[in-house]
DOTOR-68659 format. One record per atom (N, C-alpha, C): residue in three letters; z, y, x. Coordinates in steps of 0.2 Angstrom, whole numbers, padded with zeros to 4 digits, always signed. Layout:
ALAZYX/...
END
This chain:
MET-0058-0156+0120/MET-0058-0151+0124/MET-0065-0151+0128/THR-0067-0145+0129/THR-0074-0145+0132/THR-0074-0145+0140/PRO-0079-0146+0144/PRO-0078-0145+0151/PRO-0077-0138+0153/PHE-0079-0133+0150/PHE-0077-0126+0151/PHE-0070-0125+0150/GLY-0068-0127+0144/GLY-0061-0126+0142/GLY-0056-0129+0147/GLU-0058-0135+0149/GLU-0053-0139+0154/GLU-0053-0135+0160/ARG-0059-0133+0163/ARG-0059-0129+0169/ARG-0056-0122+0169/LEU-0056-0119+0163/LEU-0053-0113+0162/LEU-0045-0113+0162/ARG-0043-0119+0159/ARG-0036-0120+0159/ARG-0033-0122+0166/GLU-0037-0125+0170/GLU-0036-0127+0177/GLU-0035-0121+0181/LEU-0040-0116+0180/LEU-0040-0110+0184/LEU-0034-0105+0183/ARG-0032-0105+0176/ARG-0027-0101+0173/ARG-0020-0104+0176/ALA-0019-0111+0176/ALA-0014-0114+0178/ALA-0012-0113+0186/ALA-0018-0114+0190/ALA-0018-0113+0197/ALA-0015-0106+0199/ARG-0016-0101+0194/ARG-0014-0094+0196/ARG-0007-0093+0193/GLY-0005-0098+0189/GLY+0002-0097+0186/GLY+0002-0092+0181/GLU-0003-0091+0177/GLU-0004-0086+0172/GLU-0004-0089+0165/SER+0000-0086+0161/SER+0000-0088+0154/SER-0006-0086+0150/GLN-0007-0090+0145/GLN-0013-0088+0140/GLN-0012-0081+0138/ALA-0006-0078+0136/ALA-0005-0071+0134/ALA-0008-0066+0139/GLU-0006-0068+0145/GLU-0008-0063+0151/GLU-0015-0064+0153/MET-0018-0070+0153/MET-0025-0070+0154/MET-0029-0067+0149/ALA-0026-0068+0142/ALA-0030-0065+0136/ALA-0030-0058+0137/ALA-0024-0055+0139/ALA-0024-0047+0139/ALA-0028-0044+0144/ALA-0029-0048+0150/ALA-0033-0046+0156/ALA-0041-0046+0154/LEU-0042-0051+0149/LEU-0049-0052+0148/LEU-0051-0048+0141/GLN-0046-0045+0138/GLN-0047-0041+0132/GLN-0049-0046+0126/VAL-0046-0052+0126/VAL-0047-0056+0120/VAL-0040-0058+0117/THR-0039-0062+0111/THR-0033-0063+0109/THR-0031-0070+0112/PRO-0025-0071+0113/PRO-0022-0078+0114/PRO-0025-0083+0111/ALA-0026-0082+0104/ALA-0029-0087+0100/ALA-0036-0089+0102/TYR-0040-0084+0103/TYR-0047-0086+0105/TYR-0046-0090+0112/LEU-0042-0087+0117/LEU-0042-0091+0123/LEU-0040-0098+0122/SER-0035-0099+0118/SER-0032-0105+0116/SER-0038-0110+0113/ALA-0041-0107+0109/ALA-0047-0110+0105/ALA-0052-0113+0110/LEU-0054-0109+0115/LEU-0058-0110+0121/LEU-0056-0116+0125/GLU-0049-0116+0127/GLU-0046-0121+0131/GLU-0046-0128+0127/HIS-0045-0128+0121/HIS-0044-0134+0117/HIS-0051-0136+0114/GLY-0056-0133+0115/GLY-0063-0135+0113/GLY-0064-0134+0105/LYS-0060-0129+0102/LYS-0061-0127+0095/LYS-0066-0122+0095/ARG-0068-0119+0100/ARG-0074-0114+0101/ARG-0079-0116+0105/GLY-0085-0114+0104/GLY-0090-0117+0108/GLY-0091-0113+0114/ALA-0097-0114+0117/ALA-0098-0110+0124/ALA-0097-0103+0123/PRO-0094-0100+0128/PRO-0093-0093+0128/PRO-0099-0088+0128/SER-0099-0082+0127/SER-0104-0078+0127/SER-0105-0076+0135/TRP-0111-0074+0137/TRP-0112-0072+0144/TRP-0107-0066+0146/PRO-0106-0061+0142/PRO-0102-0056+0144/PRO-0095-0058+0145/PHE-0093-0063+0141/PHE-0086-0066+0142/PHE-0085-0070+0148/LEU-0090-0074+0149/LEU-0091-0078+0155/LEU-0091-0073+0162/GLN-0094-0068+0161/GLN-0094-0063+0167/GLN-0087-0060+0168/LYS-0083-0059+0163/LYS-0076-0057+0164/LYS-0072-0062+0167/VAL-0073-0069+0165/VAL-0069-0074+0168/VAL-0070-0075+0175/ILE-0077-0075+0177/ILE-0079-0075+0184/ILE-0076-0069+0188/HIS-0076-0063+0185/HIS-0073-0058+0189/HIS-0065-0058+0190/HIS-0062-0060+0184/HIS-0055-0061+0183/HIS-0053-0066+0189/PHE-0056-0071+0190/PHE-0054-0076+0195/PHE-0057-0074+0202/GLY-0061-0070+0202/GLY-0064-0068+0209/GLY-0069-0074+0211/LEU-0072-0077+0206/LEU-0077-0083+0208/LEU-0083-0080+0211/ILE-0086-0083+0216/ILE-0092-0081+0219/ILE-0096-0088+0220/TRP-0102-0086+0221/TRP-0108-0091+0222/TRP-0107-0097+0218/ASP-0106-0103+0223/ASP-0106-0109+0219/ASP-0101-0110+0214/ASP-0095-0107+0215/ASP-0089-0108+0210/ASP-0091-0105+0203/ALA-0094-0099+0204/ALA-0097-0095+0198/ALA-0102-0099+0195/GLU-0107-0102+0199/GLU-0113-0105+0196/GLU-0110-0112+0192/ALA-0105-0115+0195/ALA-0102-0121+0192/ALA-0099-0119+0185/LEU-0095-0114+0185/LEU-0092-0112+0179/LEU-0098-0110+0173/THR-0103-0107+0176/THR-0108-0106+0171/THR-0112-0112+0168/LYS-0113-0117+0173/LYS-0116-0123+0170/LYS-0111-0127+0166/LEU-0104-0127+0167/LEU-0099-0130+0163/LEU-0100-0126+0156/ALA-0100-0120+0155/ALA-0101-0116+0149/ALA-0107-0119+0145/GLN-0113-0120+0149/GLN-0118-0122+0145/GLN-0118-0129+0142/VAL-0114-0133+0144/VAL-0113-0140+0142/VAL-0106-0140+0138/SER-0104-0135+0135/SER-0098-0135+0132/SER-0098-0133+0124/LYS-0103-0135+0121/LYS-0104-0135+0114/LYS-0101-0141+0111/PRO-0095-0140+0107/PRO-0092-0145+0105/PRO-0095-0148+0098/ARG-0100-0145+0095/ARG-0104-0147+0089/ARG-0111-0147+0091/VAL-0114-0153+0093/VAL-0121-0153+0095/VAL-0125-0156+0090/THR-0131-0154+0089/THR-0136-0157+0085/THR-0142-0159+0089/ILE-0144-0165+0088/ILE-0150-0168+0092/ILE-0156-0169+0088/ASP-0161-0166+0089/ASP-0167-0167+0084/ASP-0172-0172+0088/THR-0172-0177+0085/THR-0176-0183+0088/THR-0183-0183+0085/SER-0185-0179+0080/SER-0191-0180+0076/SER-0197-0179+0082/GLY-0202-0184+0081/GLY-0207-0184+0085/GLY-0206-0187+0092/MET-0200-0190+0093/MET-0198-0194+0099/MET-0199-0201+0097/ASP-0199-0205+0103/ASP-0199-0213+0102/ASP-0193-0215+0098/GLU-0194-0220+0093/GLU-0189-0222+0089/GLU-0182-0224+0092/ARG-0183-0225+0099/ARG-0177-0227+0102/ARG-0173-0221+0104/ALA-0175-0215+0104/ALA-0171-0209+0105/ALA-0167-0208+0099/THR-0170-0209+0093/THR-0166-0208+0086/THR-0161-0213+0086/ARG-0162-0219+0088/ARG-0157-0225+0088/ARG-0152-0223+0092/LEU-0153-0221+0098/LEU-0148-0219+0104/LEU-0144-0213+0101/ALA-0147-0208+0098/ALA-0143-0202+0096/ALA-0138-0205+0090/ASN-0140-0209+0086/ASN-0137-0211+0080/ASN-0131-0216+0083/LEU-0132-0220+0087/LEU-0127-0224+0090/LEU-0122-0221+0094/LEU-0124-0215+0098/LEU-0119-0211+0101/LEU-0115-0207+0096/ALA-0118-0205+0091/ALA-0114-0201+0086/ALA-0109-0205+0083/LYS-0110-0212+0082/LYS-0106-0216+0079/LYS-0100-0219+0084/ARG-0102-0220+0090/ARG-0098-0224+0094/ARG-0094-0220+0099/LEU-0096-0213+0100/LEU-0094-0209+0105/LEU-0086-0208+0105/PRO-0083-0208+0099/PRO-0076-0207+0099/PRO-0072-0213+0102/ARG-0075-0218+0102/ARG-0071-0225+0105/ARG-0073-0227+0111/LEU-0078-0223+0115/LEU-0079-0225+0122/LEU-0074-0224+0126/THR-0073-0228+0131/THR-0068-0227+0137/THR-0071-0222+0142/GLY-0066-0220+0146/GLY-0068-0216+0151/GLY-0073-0219+0156/ALA-0072-0225+0157/ALA-0077-0228+0162/ALA-0084-0228+0159/GLU-0084-0230+0152/GLU-0091-0230+0149/GLU-0094-0223+0149/LEU-0090-0218+0147/LEU-0093-0211+0147/LEU-0096-0209+0154/ASP-0091-0211+0159/ASP-0094-0210+0166/ASP-0101-0213+0167/ALA-0101-0219+0165/ALA-0108-0223+0166/ALA-0113-0220+0163/ILE-0112-0218+0157/ILE-0117-0215+0153/ILE-0120-0208+0156/LEU-0115-0204+0158/LEU-0116-0197+0161/LEU-0119-0198+0168/LYS-0118-0203+0171/LYS-0122-0205+0177/LYS-0129-0206+0176/ILE-0131-0209+0170/ILE-0138-0210+0169/ILE-0141-0203+0167/VAL-0138-0200+0162/VAL-0141-0194+0159/VAL-0141-0187+0162/ASP-0136-0187+0167/ASP-0134-0181+0170/ASP-0137-0181+0177/ARG-0144-0180+0178/ARG-0147-0180+0184/ARG-0149-0173+0186/GLY-0145-0169+0189/GLY-0146-0162+0191/GLY-0147-0157+0186/ASP-0145-0158+0180/ASP-0146-0152+0175/ASP-0140-0147+0176/
END
C-alpha cells in the first residue's frame, strides 16, 4: 500500500462510501480505485488528485497533505546514485535488499532521519 492509497481508503471509509460509489463520482473504474488503494498503481495524476480533493471537500492543510502523500506514493522507485559518495550507493542497495524485512519501528526510525520537512 502507498501513503496516498492508505489515506484515500481512510477518507472513503470515513464517508461510508463504497469503492464503486467513489469510482463513479470520480469518473474512474472501481478497478483503478482499488489499484490506487492497494499500491498497485503509482502516484495519481494532478487532475485526478484535484477530483479527489474536490470530492472530499478538502481545503488548505488537508489538500496540501494529500498532495504531499501523492508525491511520495510511487511504489516502484529507482535511485540513481552515480556521482554520489560510495556510501549512498551502499545505502540504496542495502535498503533495496532489507526493506521488506524491516519492522515498523525500524521504518519509523529511518523515516525520522530522512524525512525532514519534504
